[in-house]
N, C-alpha and C positions, 0 to 999 in steps of 0.2 A: 454742524451747530446752526443756532438762529443766525441770521444775517448778521456780520461781523460788525465790531464798531467800525464807525466811519469817522475819522479825526479831521477830515479836509471840509466837513460840512455840518453844520448843525441843522438838526432835524426837530420839527415840533414834538412835544412830549404827546405821549397815548399810554392810557384813556385819559380823556378831559371831562369835567363834569357840564351836564346841562345849564343852560343860560338861567340864571334867575328872573330875568324879565318874563320868560316864558319856560317854565320846567318841564313842559310836555314836549317842547322840540328837541332836538339832537344838537350837540355842542356847535357853536358857530363855526367855528373853523372846519368841520366835517361838511358843512354846506360848501364853503369855499372850495374845500378839496373837490368837491363833488362837481362843480362848475368849470373844474379844469379839465383836459383831457388826462386819460392815463391815472395813475395810483400814486398815492402820497407816501413818502418815506417817513417813517417816525422812530423817534427813540423810545424803550422802554425803560422800566423801571431799575433795570440794572445794567443800563447804557448799550445794551444790544438793539439792533435796530430791525424795522419790519415793513413790509409795505402795508397798506390800508387802501381797501377796495370800497369805495363809496358810491358807485354809478350802479343803477339798476341791472341794464343789460351786462355789466361787467360783474356783477355779483352773482348773476344765473350762470355764467361762464365758466367762473372759478368754481362754483358749488356742484357743475356737473362733469367737470374735466377729472378724468382718472389719472392724470398725470400729477395731479394735487392731492396731497395725504391728509387725512386726518387722524391718521394713527399716533395715540398718546405716548408711545413710546419712542418717537423720533425725537432726537435732540433738538432737531430745527424748528419744532413747533412751539411759535411763542408762547412765552409764559408772562401773561400780562400782571403779576405781582407776585410776592414771595410766597403767599398764600398759595396761589395757581400753581407754583412750581411742586405743590406737594399733591396736586389732584390726579398726578399720574403715578404709575408703578407696573409691579409685573402682571397686574389684572385689569387694565382699563376696562370702561364699560363697553358694549358694542358701539356706542357712538363715537369714540375715539378707536375705533378700527378700519380698515379698509376692507372692501370685497376681495376676496369671497367670505372673509370670516365676518364682517359685519353682517351681510346679507343673511349668512348662516345664522345668526343668532337672532337676527330680527325677524326671520320668518318664523319663529317660536312665539312672536308675539302678535303677529300682525290680527290673528283672528279676533284677538280680544279687544282690538282697537279699531275696528271698521266701522262706517258710518251706520251700518245696521246694527250694530252692538250697541253703539252709543244712543241710536233712537230707543233701542228697547230697554235703556237704562234710564230714560227720561223721566217716567213716574217716579221711579226711585230718586231720583236728584231733583225733581218737584216738592218730594214730601221732605226731605233734607231741608229745601230752601226755605219751604212754610215754618218747618219747626224753627230753624235759627231766627226767622225774623219774629216768630211768635215770642221766644225767648228774648230778643231783644226788646220789643214792645211792652211785654211784661215788666221787664226789669226798669224801663223808662229812660227817658234822654237825661243827662247826653250818654251818647255810647260811643265806644272806638270801634269802627266801621270795619278797620283791619281785624281786629281780634274778633268782635261779634259777629261778623258775617263774611266779611271776604277770604278771611283763612279757614273760617270754621266748614264752609259748605265745600270747597274741594279737599281739604283734608280730609274729611269723612267720607267724600266719595272714593279717593284713592285708597283709605284705608279698608274699606270694604271690597274693592275690586282687587286689593291685593293680599286682604288677610291679616293686615296689621292691627292690633288693638288700638281702636281710637283713644282709649284712657290714655294711650302712651304719647298722645299728639304733643304735648307741651316739649316733651324730648325731643321728637324728631323734628320740631319747628325750630327749637333751639340750635339743635345741631345742624339743619339747613341754612339759619342765618349765618352760623360761623363760617361753613364751607363755601357761602357764596361772597363773605365779607373780603373784599381785596386789599383792607387796610390791616388785617390782623397779620402777628407774626407768624412764620411758617411753622413753627412747634407747635403753636397753639391749634393750627388747622390740621397739622397731622395728628395730634393727639385726639381731636375729636372724630377725625376720619376713622382712625382704630376703633375709637369706642362706639361709634355709629354701626362700622361693619361687624364689630362683636356681637353688638345687639340682633343684628341682622342674622348674623352665622346661627345665634343661639335661637332666634325664633324658626328658623329654617330646619333647624334641628329637631326642635318640638314639633313641626308640622310632620317631617320625616315618620314619627310614630304616632301621630293623632293629627291626620290631615282634615283639610275643611273644604268648603266649596268656594275656594278662592284660586286666584292666579297662582301663587306661590305654590300652594299644595300641588296643583295641575302640572308646573313645570317640574316639581320634584318627581311625581310619578311617571310623567310622559319623556321626561329629558334628563333628568340626573340619573335616574335608577336605571335608563337604556343607556348611559354613556354619552349622550349627545352633549351634555353639558356637565361641568364639575361644579362642586358645591361652592366653590370660591366664584367662579362665574356667575353662578344664581345670585351670590349675595353681592355682587358689583353691580348685577342687573336692578335686584332689588333696590340698590340704594338710588341707582339712577331715576328709577321709574318714581319711588317715594318722593325725591326731593323735586323733580320735574314736575312730578303729577299734582303738585299742588301750590308750588311758588309762582310758577307764572301765571296762571290761572287766577289766584288769590290776587296778584299784584295789579292784574289786568280789571279785574273787579273795582277794586280800591281806587287807582288810579283814573278808569273809566268813570265812575260814579264822579270823582272830583272835575274832573274836564267837563262832564256833563252839567253840574251845578256851575261851571264857570260859563256855560252855553246854554240859558236856560230854553231857548227856540229848538235847540237839539234835544236837550232832555224832554220838552214836550212830545216831541215827533215821536220818540221811541215809548215814553208813557202812556200816549192816548192811542196806540197802535194795538191789534190783537192779529195782525197780518203777518204769519210767518215768515213772508219774503223781506217784507219791511223790517223785521227785528233782524234777519239773518245779514240781510245788509249794513244795517245800522254795526252789527257787532264785528263786520270784516273792516269797516272804517274804523272802528276805536282800535282793534289789532293793527292797523297800518299805521295810524295816527301814532299811538302810544308807544309802540314796538319796544316792549319790555326787555327783551333778550338784547344786551347790548355790547356785553363783554365777554362773549362766550365761543362764538364762531371763529375758530383760528384752524389754520393750514398749514402746510410746508410743500414747497415744490419738490417733487420727487426726481426731477431733472430738470436741465434747462429748457426754459419755454418762454413764449410771448405771452404777455397779460395786456391788453389796452394799448398796446403799440409799444410795451417797454420791456426789455430785456430782464427775464427772472433766471436766477442761477437755481441749480440742486440745493437744496438747504435752506434756501431763503423762507423765511417766516412771513406767512399773509394773515393779515385780519380783516376779517368782513364785517362793514359796519351794516347791520340790518337797518338801524334807525334812518341813517341817511339815504339808503337806497330807498327806503319805504316814501322819501320825499322827493323822488326825483320825478319830474315831468314825463320821462319815459313810461313811467309806470301809470302815472295820473296827469294827464293834460291838463293845464288851466292853473289850480290854485291847490297844489298838493302839500301846503302849509297850514291849510285852513280845516278844521273839523267840518264835516258835511256828512250828515247820516245818509245821505243820497248818493254818495260816489258808489260808483262800479269799482271797488277796490278789492275784487276777489282773488286778483293776481300779486296781491301784495306778498312780501318776504317775510312777515313775523314769524313763521314758523319755519323759515329757511327755504331751501330748494334743493333738487337732485334728490341722489340716493339716501342722503342724511336728515332728509326733510322730518320734523318731528312727528313721531310715530304715534302720539297722543293727541293730533289736531283735531279730529273728530269729536273725542270726547270734550276737548277744550271749548270748542266752538258751542257743544251743544249747553254746557254747562253755563257759560257767557249767555247764551240765549234765553236759559231759564231765570238765572240770578239776578242779572240787571234788571231787565222789566219786571220783574216781582217786586224787589226792591223799590221803585220808582212808584209802581201802584199802589203798594202797601202804604208807602210814607211820603204823599204827594207833596207834603210840606217840609219835606227833607232839606236841611241846610246846613253848612258848617257852624261849628259851635267855637272856634275860634277864628281869627282874621288869615286871611288865605297865604298871607306873608310869614304866618308863624306855622304852617304846615311843614313837617320836617321830610325832605325827601331823601332816598336811598341813594346818594350820589358815589357812594364807595361799593356798590353790590354789582355783582354779575347780572342781576336780574334786577331792573330798575323798579320804581314804585313810590309808595309813601310807608314811614314806619308806624305811623299811627295817623289815624283822620277823625277827630272828635266832631261829631255831629248831634244835632238835635232834629226836632220835628213838631 
């Protein structure tokens, strides 16, 4: 079971909201926990307790320790909401499995997500970015940067890669929002998960008789037909890639643009350069500073062990706070709470660490390197169309960002 109820002590609640004073920062308590030695014990929505890891080196140690499990079927894995309790099942995606099965399934996908493959896709992504900007400009201001650009680009990219019809993007985006919303009741999340899985199962069945030039068709031919993968496993894999393949990138584009609008000198640095090295460094800093993946990385101790000097028992739940770790001076000496696009932030934790590190990081980096500079150059007078204080943030979502971002130019 998850770490048991502890009636002898009162622990802070987890998760917490980012501060209204600076919604790009991690919750203030997380900073305080990071400044102490060891880990923090917290209370979850259902009264159970878990450990939270906030320090950079401790996070790397936890995420690379084979004695710490990511298996979604383990009852000790922390569930951060009632909705999150519905995200596991008989067939968890490979990111919720341990090696060797995790590695076996992951290897089936690695060739499609290499840096070389991402570079080959760059011209296609540039064309999609240009098309989205053309459409937005023709329609005229104001625009919602989330729906008109930030979501439009990565949704098109992942749809092309997987072979999912882009005309269904409104459906899979709505499903993604539901599955990532930690405030929803469990039955609504369960129903959406079943509906989304049924859609993907039907799509895969169609590809079995009419394959295309896409990843799902190739996996059917090379893996399902040979017995390496079941249809249920492929459906689970497709659901994960479709959600992760557009949600994290889309939220980084929108939230990153908002952060740059609040830091005009940093915005100008990125807008006025064509140096790939400068752009690459800027994207790494945005990934570090924003850390949109915040309530996703959970683990469970498979045996008794010591983490950060504290005794952890087998079955104890462990939550990894990537936003907190990315503000640690161990990663970035000096001023880690400051957005500075000249920082050397390449070692950040935005994509996780260890064997479960994000498979799609090369694709995400490339999309961000193309999309954000193109937006800033095409719309040099870009600005918010509403007061900053009225921007709605995704405080109760597993992937942080803004729900909408009205802009004008």
